C-alpha positions in Angstrom: 1.0 -17.6 7.1 -0.5 -15.0 4.8 1.6 -13.9 1.8 1.1 -10.8 -0.3 1.5 -10.0 -4.0 1.4 -6.3 -4.9 0.7 -4.9 -8.4 -0.3 -1.8 -10.3 2.7 0.4 -10.0 4.4 2.0 -12.9 5.7 5.3 -14.3 3.4 8.3 -14.0 3.8 12.0 -14.5 3.5 14.4 -11.6 -0.1 15.0 -10.9 -1.1 11.6 -12.2 -2.8 8.7 -10.5 -2.3 5.0 -9.9 -4.3 2.2 -8.3 -2.3 -0.4 -6.5 -3.6 -3.9 -5.7 -2.5 -6.4 -3.1 -3.6 -10.0 -3.3 -3.2 -12.1 -0.2 -2.8 -15.9 -0.2 -4.8 -17.5 2.5 -7.7 -15.8 4.2 -6.9 -12.5 6.1 -10.5 -11.6 7.0 -9.7 -12.2 10.6 -6.7 -9.8 10.6 -7.5 -6.6 12.5 -6.0 -4.2 10.0 -4.0 -4.0 6.8 -1.7 -1.4 5.6 0.3 0.0 2.6 3.8 0.8 3.2 6.5 2.4 0.9 10.3 2.5 0.8 12.2 5.0 -1.2 15.9 4.5 -2.0 18.1 5.2 1.0 15.0 5.6 3.3 13.3 3.3 5.8 10.1 1.6 5.0 7.1 3.8 6.2 3.5 3.3 6.4 1.2 5.4 4.2 -2.4 4.0 4.7 -4.1 1.7 7.1 -7.6 0.2 6.9 -9.2 -1.7 9.8 -11.2 -4.9 9.4 -14.2 -2.8 9.6 -13.2 -0.5 6.7 -12.0 2.7 8.7 -9.0 4.2 7.0 -6.2 6.2 8.3 -3.5 8.0 6.3 0.0 9.3 6.9 0.3 13.1 6.8 2.6 13.0 3.9 0.0 11.7 1.6 -3.3 12.9 3.3 -5.9 13.8 0.8 -4.2 12.0 -2.0 -4.9 8.5 -1.0 -7.9 6.1 -0.7 -7.4 2.7 0.8 -10.0 0.0 0.5 -10.4 -3.8 1.0 -12.4 -6.6 -0.3 -12.3 -9.4 2.2 -14.3 -11.7 -0.2 -11.4 -11.4 -2.8 -8.6 -11.2 -0.1 -7.5 -8.0 -1.7 -6.4 -4.5 -0.5 -6.4 -1.5 -2.9 -4.6 1.9 -2.8 -5.8 4.7 -5.0 -3.3 7.4 -5.3 -3.8 10.7 -7.0 -1.9 14.0 -7.3 1.3 12.1 -7.2 4.6 13.9 -6.6 8.3 12.9 -7.5 8.8 12.4 -3.8 6.2 9.7 -3.8 8.6 7.5 -5.9 9.2 4.3 -3.9 8.4 0.6 -3.8 5.0 0.1 -2.3 4.2 -2.8 -0.2 1.2 -4.2 1.8 1.1 -6.1 4.9 -0.7 -6.4 8.2 -0.9 -3.6 10.7 1.0 -3.4 12.8 3.7 -5.3 11.2 6.1 -7.4 13.2 9.8 -7.1 12.6 9.8 -10.8 11.7 7.1 -10.5 9.1 7.8 -11.5 5.6 7.3 -9.0 2.7 6.2 -9.4 -0.9 8.3 -8.0 -3.7 6.4 -4.8 -3.7 5.4 -2.7 -6.8 7.5 0.1 -8.1 5.9 3.6 -8.4 8.0 6.2 -10.2 6.6 9.8 -10.5 8.6 11.6 -13.2 8.2 13.8 -16.1 
């Protein structure tokens, strides 16, 4: 079973940028797609970006134009470049496969806080 460790979050001012990383244990090069998800306090977890095994990205409307997802299968890593961050982007960000099963295990995530 593949496990994920997310990193790169932090406190950033509105309009700022962050680059998140997700390291996978075990090879996931055969997985069809990977995704970044986020969960804000009191909200359900939602997907924000998906990348296929071939590198085609898809983005949620809420963050369209402000995200770039990429992957490096040789390093078992998925990245999320975020820009023009807003306070409403504050959440814990996770990575996992796409689509994710309800029984899937999750990493600890990485906290992103957008505040002045």
